[in-house]
C-alpha positions, 0 to 999 in steps of 0.5 A, spaced: 500 500 500 502 506 498 501 512 502 502 519 499 504 525 503 506 532 502 512 535 506 511 541 510 518 541 513 524 546 510 531 544 510 535 548 515 540 551 510 534 554 507 531 557 514 537 560 515 538 563 509 531 566 509 533 570 516 536 575 511 533 582 513 528 585 509 531 591 509 539 594 510 541 600 514 543 604 508 540 611 509 537 615 504 536 623 504 529 623 503 523 626 507 520 622 513 514 618 510 516 616 503 515 609 501 519 608 495 523 601 494 530 603 491 532 596 490 529 589 491 532 582 491 529 575 493 534 573 498 532 565 499 532 563 492 534 556 489 534 549 491 537 551 498 534 558 499 541 561 499 541 564 492 540 572 491 535 574 485 535 581 483 528 584 481 527 589 475 524 595 478 519 600 475 518 605 479 513 609 474 508 603 475 510 601 482 511 594 479 517 589 480 519 583 476 523 576 478 525 570 474 526 565 479 528 557 479 522 553 481 526 550 486 525 556 490 520 556 496 515 560 493 510 559 498 514 563 503 519 568 499 523 573 503 526 579 500 532 584 501 531 591 500 533 598 500 527 602 502 526 610 504 528 612 510 524 609 516 520 604 511 519 597 512 515 591 508 509 589 511 511 582 511 517 577 513 515 573 507 510 572 501 506 567 498 508 567 490 505 561 488 500 564 484 506 568 480 504 574 483 504 578 490 502 585 492 508 588 497 506 594 501 511 599 503 510 602 510 512 608 513 509 611 519 502 612 517 503 612 509 504 606 505 505 604 497 503 598 494 508 595 489 505 589 484 510 583 484 510 578 478 514 572 478 516 568 472 518 561 475 523 557 471 522 549 469 524 545 475 531 542 474 534 539 480 532 532 483 529 532 490 533 530 496 531 527 503 535 532 508 533 528 514 528 524 517 525 522 524 521 516 526 518 513 533 520 506 534 515 500 537 518 502 544 516 509 543 523 512 542 524 518 537 529 516 532 533 521 528 535 517 521 541 518 517 541 520 509 546 517 505 546 520 498 551 516 495 548 509 497 541 512 496 539 509 502 535 512 508 537 509 515 532 510 520 537 508 526 532 503 529 535 497 528 532 493 534 525 495 532 520 491 528 516 497 526 517 505 525 512 510 524 515 516 520 514 523 523 518 528 520 521 528 513 525 534 511 526 535 503 529 539 498 525 543 494 520 545 499 514 543 495 516 536 494 511 530 495 514 523 498 511 516 498 512 510 502 512 504 498 510 499 503 507 503 509 500 503 513 498 510 515 506 512 515 508 506 519 514 501 516 516 494 517 523 492 518 521 485 515 520 489 508 521 497 509 520 499 502 522 505 499 521 513 500 520 516 493 520 523 492 517 527 486 518 535 485 514 537 479 516 530 475 523 530 477 524 524 482 528 520 486 528 514 490 531 512 497 531 505 500 529 505 507 533 501 512 532 500 519 540 500 521 543 505 525 548 510 522 553 505 518 561 506 518 562 509 511 568 510 507 576 508 506 580 508 512 586 512 509 590 512 515 591 504 514 593 505 507 598 500 504 603 504 499 607 499 494 612 505 492 616 504 486 617 512 485 622 517 487 620 517 494 623 509 494 626 506 488 624 509 482 621 504 476 626 504 471 621 506 465 620 512 469 627 515 470 627 519 464 621 522 460 620 516 456 614 514 459 608 519 459 602 515 460 600 510 465 593 507 466 590 502 471 584 498 472 585 495 479 588 488 476 593 491 471 598 497 471 599 499 463 605 502 462 606 506 455 614 505 455 619 508 450 624 507 455 630 503 451 625 502 445 617 501 444 615 497 450 608 497 452 607 493 458 603 491 464 605 489 471 600 485 475 597 488 482 598 481 485 605 481 483 606 488 486 603 486 492 607 480 493 613 484 493 616 481 486 613 486 480 615 483 473 614 487 467 610 483 462 611 486 455 605 486 450 605 483 443 608 488 438 605 486 431 604 491 426 606 497 431 610 502 427 609 509 424 609 516 427 614 521 431 613 515 437 610 509 435 607 508 442 605 514 446 598 514 450 593 508 452 587 506 456 584 500 459 577 498 458 574 491 461 580 487 460 582 490 453 588 494 452 588 500 447 594 505 445 596 510 440 602 513 437 604 520 437 603 524 430 606 531 430 604 532 423 598 528 421 598 526 414 600 520 409 607 520 412 605 520 420 598 517 420 595 517 427 594 509 429 590 506 435 592 499 437 588 494 441 589 487 445 583 483 447 587 481 453 594 481 456 596 475 452 593 477 445 596 479 439 596 486 437 591 489 432 591 496 429 584 499 429 585 506 426 590 508 421 588 515 420 591 520 415 586 525 412 588 532 414 583 535 411 579 537 417 583 534 422 590 537 423 596 538 427 599 534 433 595 528 436 597 522 441 600 526 447 594 524 450 589 518 449 582 516 453 578 510 453 571 511 455 567 504 453 562 501 457 562 493 459 559 492 452 565 495 449 561 501 446 563 508 447 569 513 445 576 513 444 578 520 445 584 525 443 585 532 445 589 537 441 596 538 444 598 545 444 591 549 443 587 545 447 581 547 444 578 541 440 578 534 441 577 528 436 573 522 438 572 515 434 566 511 436 567 504 438 562 498 438 563 491 441 571 493 443 574 493 436 569 496 431 571 503 430 568 509 426 573 510 420 572 518 421 573 521 427 568 526 430 571 533 432 568 537 438 570 544 441 572 544 449 569 548 454 576 550 456 583 549 453 585 542 455 592 542 451 598 537 453 596 531 457 588 532 457 584 526 460 576 525 460 574 519 465 567 517 466 564 518 473 562 511 475 555 510 476 552 516 473 551 515 466 553 521 461 558 524 466 565 525 465 571 529 469 575 533 464 582 535 466 589 537 463 596 539 465 595 545 462 590 548 467 588 548 474 580 548 473 577 541 474 571 540 469 565 536 469 562 535 462 557 531 459 559 526 453 559 532 448 563 536 452 558 541 454 560 544 461 556 542 467 560 544 473 567 546 475 572 546 481 576 553 480 582 554 484 581 558 491 586 562 494 588 560 501 586 553 500 590 547 499 587 545 492 590 546 487 597 548 488 599 545 481 595 543 475 591 537 478 591 531 472 587 525 470 582 527 475 577 521 477 571 520 481 569 514 485 564 511 490 567 507 495 563 504 501 558 510 501 563 516 500 565 519 494 572 521 492 576 525 487 583 523 485 588 527 482 596 527 481 599 533 479 604 535 474 611 538 475 613 543 470 616 550 469 609 553 470 607 549 477 612 547 482 611 541 486 613 534 486 608 529 483 603 527 488 597 523 489 591 527 492 584 524 495 579 529 496 572 528 499 566 529 495 561 525 499 557 532 500 551 532 495 546 527 492 550 526 485 557 529 483 554 535 480 552 537 487 558 535 490 562 539 485 558 545 488 559 543 495 566 542 494 567 549 491 564 553 496 568 549 502 575 549 503 578 544 498 582 541 503 586 534 501 583 528 505 589 524 504 596 525 499 602 521 498 608 524 494 612 521 489 618 526 490 619 526 482 623 532 478 621 537 474 619 535 467 618 538 460 613 532 458 609 534 464 604 528 464 601 525 470 596 519 471 591 516 476 587 510 477 582 507 481 578 501 482 575 496 487 578 490 488 575 483 489 577 483 496 573 489 497 579 494 498 580 500 494 586 500 489 589 506 487 595 508 482 599 514 481 604 515 476 608 520 472 615 521 468 621 522 473 617 520 479 615 513 477 609 509 480 605 507 486 600 503 488 595 503 494 591 499 498 586 502 502 581 498 506 574 500 508 573 504 515 570 499 521 
């Protein structure tokens, strides 16, 4: 049986934001008794109620017009204003759900009415549960815990057979909720069901659990670091700058080495953990051509891909992309592209592979110097590749060693980073900008250009991993950094929350490498079959590290 409710609670941040004064202390040289509005703005606009939205004022008609997000609490809109000396508004908040409201300015015995109209934009934000309370079968009030990362509401009454939901705090304000398995607001431990939210057709579903607040995240204090960097003894492939790209899928470290020749190779996680890492060279059938025969690569569900470097695309220097079905497979050439009619210049310094479990997706390359365009080849079933690449413009310049990585678990969402600039971008598959994290003065992030950013969900928390470059522009040894992005129901919101915070580093490890002219840097992360988090960082003149991080207990 489904029980439908209309939420009547307001998120605390919204309530705090709405306490903003209806007028400030600015004084105007006007006679006492005047009732003018000089400026007016909604002070509790948007999803959290923290957005200020200016109105367009027409003093001749005593009218004001606003355009506000649908997520605004339109039943209790508050204003911040500059008014005539001694004047005030007649209310603390106004119900504008009809799209209009009359605002009365009062000054002593005088008053004036301004007619306000509100253009309400379509809803864009999915609703969320901020907090929940219930009463267990012993009559105790229990405060639950909401995890947007796991999509679960923990009622915190694990010794009870039933729980009566008494308060659900949601955003946006007018969100309705449904308990899918409930009798008059009571849910049962044997089958608690879900809580379904709906805000103007945008929906979110949480699982209900009677469990207490779980222990989330990775125990970085117990991290094991397997160090083959300059901090310990640097792996030989990285001593110079002949290995500029490294990838990791949790089982294999894929090293695109040119040290001593063309040497694409892998090192297995199990060998590293056992203390006896061995470099295993991949088959080199058909590898030839380009300024460098091997430059960058990627891994997708056990398949390995690599590209050459062409410093002048054309018949003499075609762009080539190679494929290995597994570590023991014969190399096959998937792309041999030399048409410089529409695609010109230097390609292959960077290479990103974004394929799903069925082998469908894209192979990406970003322009080296200008960084304002990308090409991608469409892939189906791991090996069927489009003959012609598609060109796309980038939202920021992401030249040199750019990378695009999918946000696992959120379809169509990608991080886009480069050793060319310090901003971390969140984009869709067509490189449309969705959000970004910019440098912030006085904060730990970013001290340098943070490269190959990856977002990973692990044990109920969300992390972003980066490894910085060390170049003539950015001074600082290559360092793996982990940031906590758990705040927010999704990565887009997490980027906003992180941008507003202190940008603090949760955990880091220096590779102690030297300054590079080829200043690439890579990261990697996966969850191992043992349930532990596995992390990689690598860079030229720095070597590589692998890290194993257990769950918190």
